[in-house]
N, C-alpha and C positions, 0 to 999 in steps of 0.2 A: 880254349876259354878257361879262365881261372875258376877255382872252386874253393870257397871258404870252408875251413875245417875246424871250426870252433863250436863249443857247446851252444852258443847263442845262435849261430848259423843253423845248426841242426834243429834246434827248437823252432826256428823260423820256418824252415821248409816243412817240418812235421806239422806245425800249426796250419800252414798254408794247405797242405794236402788234406788235413782233417776238415778244414773249413770248406774246401772244394767238395769233398765227398758228402758232407752233411747238407750243403746247399743243393747238390745234385739229387740227394734223397728227397729234400723238400720239394723241388721242382717235379720230381717223379710222382710224389703224392698228389700234386695239383693236376697232373695231366689226365688221369683217368676220370675224376669227377667232371673235369672240363669237357672231355670228349663225350661223356654221358649227357651233359646238359646242352652242349653245343655240337650237334652232329657234323657241322662243317669244319670242325677242328682238323687242320692239315695232318694227314697220315704221317708225313715226314717227321712232324714233331713227336709223335708217339714212338716212331722207330728210333729216333736219337736217344730218347730216354731209356728205351728198352735195350739199346746197344750197350749202354753203360751198366746195366743191371748186374752182370757177372762180376763186376769189379768194385762197386761202391762200398757195400757193407764189408766184403772181405778186406778191403783196404783199411777200414776203420779198426777191425780186429787186429790186423797185422801191425798197425801203428801202436795200438795198445800193447801188443807183445814186444815191440821194440823197446818199450820203457820198462818191461817187467824186471830185468836184472837190477835196475836202479831201485825199483820198489822192494824187491826181495832183499836188498842190502840193508834195509832198515830193520830195526828190532821188530820181533814178531808182534808185539803189542801195538807199536806205531803203524805197522803194515795193516793189521786188522782194523784198527780204529779209523785209519784213512779210508779204507774201502767201505766201512760202515757209514762214514760221513758222506763220502763222495758218490757212492753207488746205491747202497741199501736204503739210505734215507730218501733220495729222490725217487727211487723205485717205489717205495711204500707210499710216499706222498702223492706222486703222480698216478699211481694205480687208483687211489681213491678219487682223484680229480677226474681221471678218464672214465671210471665207472659211473661216477655221478653224472657226468655229461651224457653218457650212453643211456643211463636210466631216465634222465629227463627227456631224452629224445625218443626212446623206444619203449620204455616201460608201459605196460597196460594194466593187467590185473595184479601183478606181483612186482612192486617197485624195488624189492630187495633181492630179486632173483640172482643178479650178477654177483652180489656180495656173498651169496651162499655158495657160489661155485669156486671153492677154495683152490682146487687144482688149476683152474684156468687163471686165477689171480696170480698164483705162484709162477706159472709158466709165462706170464706176461700177457695181459689183455691188450688186444690190438697191437700197436707198435711197441708196447712195453716189453715184448719178448727180447729186444736187443739188450736192455739192461739186465734182464733176468739171466740171459746166457752169459753176459760179461761177468756177472757176479759169480756164476758157477766156475767160469774160467779162472778168476782170481782166487776162488776158494781152493781150486785144484792146483794152482800155480806152484805152491811149495814142492810139488813133485819134481819141479825143475832143479831143486836142490839135491834130489836123490839120484836122478838120472839126467843125462845131458838133454837139453831142450830139443835138439835135433832128432832125438829118438822118437818123439811123440807125434809129429804132424802126419806122417804117412799111415801109421796104424789108426789114428783117429779118423782120417779121411776114408780109409778102407772100412772101418767100423760103420761110418755114416752110410756108406754104400750098401751095407748089409741090412740096415734097419728098414722095416716096412712102415712108412709114415701114415698108415690109414687111420690110426687112432691119435687123439691129441698128444698122449704121452710119447707115442712113436715119433710124431712130427717134431716134438720138442727135443727128444733124445737125439734125433738126427741133426737138428740145429746145433745142439751143444757139441756134438762130435765134429761136425763139418766146420763150423765157424771156430771151434776150439783149435782145429788144425791150423788155421791161419794165425790165431793168437800165438800158439807155440812156435809156428814158423817164424813169426816176427821176433820172438825171444831168441831163437836159434841164430837168426841173421844178425842180431844186434852186435854180437861179438865180432863179426866180420864186415860190419856195415861200411867202414871206410875203405876197406879193400874192394868191396863190391862197387862202391860209387866211383872208385878210381880205375875201374876196369876199362879196357879199350872199348870204344863205342860199337864195334862190329856186332858182338853178341847181344847187348842190350837193344841196339837198334833193330835187330832181327826180331827180338822178343816184342818190341813195341809194334812193329809192323804186323806180326802175327796177332797181337791183341786187337788192333784195329780191324783186321780181317775177321777175326772171330766175333767181335762185337757186331759187325755187319751181318754175319750169318745168324748169330743168336737172336738178333732183332726180328728175324723172319720166322723164328721157330721158338715158341714159348718153352717147350721142353728143354731146349738147349740152354736157355738162360735161367731156368728155375730148378733144374735137376741138381740135387746135392749128392753127386756121385764121385767116385775116385778120379775119373778122367776130367770131370769138370773142375774138381779141386786143382788138379795140376795146371789146367788151362788158365784158371783164374789166378793162380799163383804166379804163372809166367807174366801175366799182365801187371800184377801188383809189384813184382820185382823190377820190371821195366820202368814203371812209374816212379819207384823209389830211387832207381838209378838216375832218372831224368830230373827229379825234383830240385836238387841243389844247383842245377845248371839253368834253371828257369829264373826270370826276373822275379824279385820279391814283390808280392802283391799284398800290401799291408791290410787291405780290407779282408782278404781271405785269412790272413794270419789272425786278425781280430776275431773273425767268425769262428776260426778253429779253437781259439781259447775259450769261446763261449758256446761250443758246439752242443753241449748238453741241453742248453736252453732252446736252441733251434730245433733239435731233434724232438724233445718232449712236447714243445708247444705246437709244432707244425701240424701234425696229423690231428691233434685234438681240436685246434682251431678250424681246420679244414672240415672236419666232421660236423661241427656245430654250424659252420657257414653253409655247408652243402645242404644239410637238413632244413636250414632256415629259408632257403631259396623258395621252396614251395609255400611256406607260411607267408612269405612276403609277396608271393606272386610274381617273382622276377624271372623273366624268360629271355630278356635281351642279351645277346651274345656278349657284347662288350661289358655290360653290367656284371654278368656272371664271371667273366674273366677278371675284372677288377676286384670283385669280392673275394674270389678264390686266391688271387695273388696277394691281397692284403692279409687274408687269414693265414695263408700258408707260408708267406715269405716276409711281408712287412712287419707283422706283429711278432713273429719269432725273433727277427733281427732286432726289433726295438727292445726286446727283453734280454738281449745279450749282456748289457751292463749289469743285469741282476743275477748273472750266472754264479756269482760268488756269494749270493745271499741265501737265506734259509729256504727260499723257494726252490733252490736247485742243489744245495749242499748244506750239511749241518756245519755251522761255523766251528772252527777249531778253538779250543780254549786259549785264552791269552797267556802268553809265556810269562812265567814269574820273572820279576825284575832281578837283574844281577846285582847283588849288594855292592860288589867291588866297582862295577860300572856306575852305580848310583852315587857312590862316594866320590868318584872322580868328577862326575857331573856336578855334584853339589859343590865341590871345591872350585870348579871352574865357572860357576855361575855367580854373577855379582849379586850381593844381598841388597 
């Protein structure tokens, strides 16, 4: 089977994988509140979501790492401003939105309690940890200019295994090290991506078969799918590499590509809307299983997808300043335009 090898083809399958991963995250966020409100939720549904848990978020960090060399090729100021607009701004804005939602739902005597917990806010309240860790990864990314990116993943994963995550900072430090290992693994693989994707199918097929088997085993054991250890890093990386090899061989799914380009909107809105909807079920007195399913699906999937067209607006990224007009180009246009 032929495989396109252009920049647009690469952007297509990367967007598709990003869209698939973030939609799987959204569905995973729906399944637990659904199971809590609807006891007859099929156990198989829970197992499917849990089987994918070792690979979804690692894949997102790996994909970000694949693009790191291109980002680092920019001037330092452009690199920093890009991350401030695209990561720090939505992190700050949505931290406020998420905390306000949580305060409105849970605050009793002290409505500003969450705002005063600065360490928790910096580490990422609720699902905001993803952007917080990604910001740290990009802040440390210039290290890849000093040492080869391939040097970093294994020490980071080994360091994560040594951290005791009993305290919040311990848990956060472990996340930074463990997911940072995937981020820099992506940066290391980017140089050899075409070689990897042209590899004979025997090894990648074996890796994908192992990934499916591991997903099935991990779905039965919470520790296996949630432990951030050295061995689980290697196992998840095997799955991610297999998926990246397979991606350009899959039919292009435009919907997933579209979702991938707006993945930040889906991720940020998803759990926020689910939290509000879940807590509202009691207030509305809704107990019917189908009604609960519809409300959670609308909150966790339909609303986030509906906001994807706004992913380039100030709600999710700080707009870049308009480029100054080129005087020479303006002169040509002026001469070519009828008066």
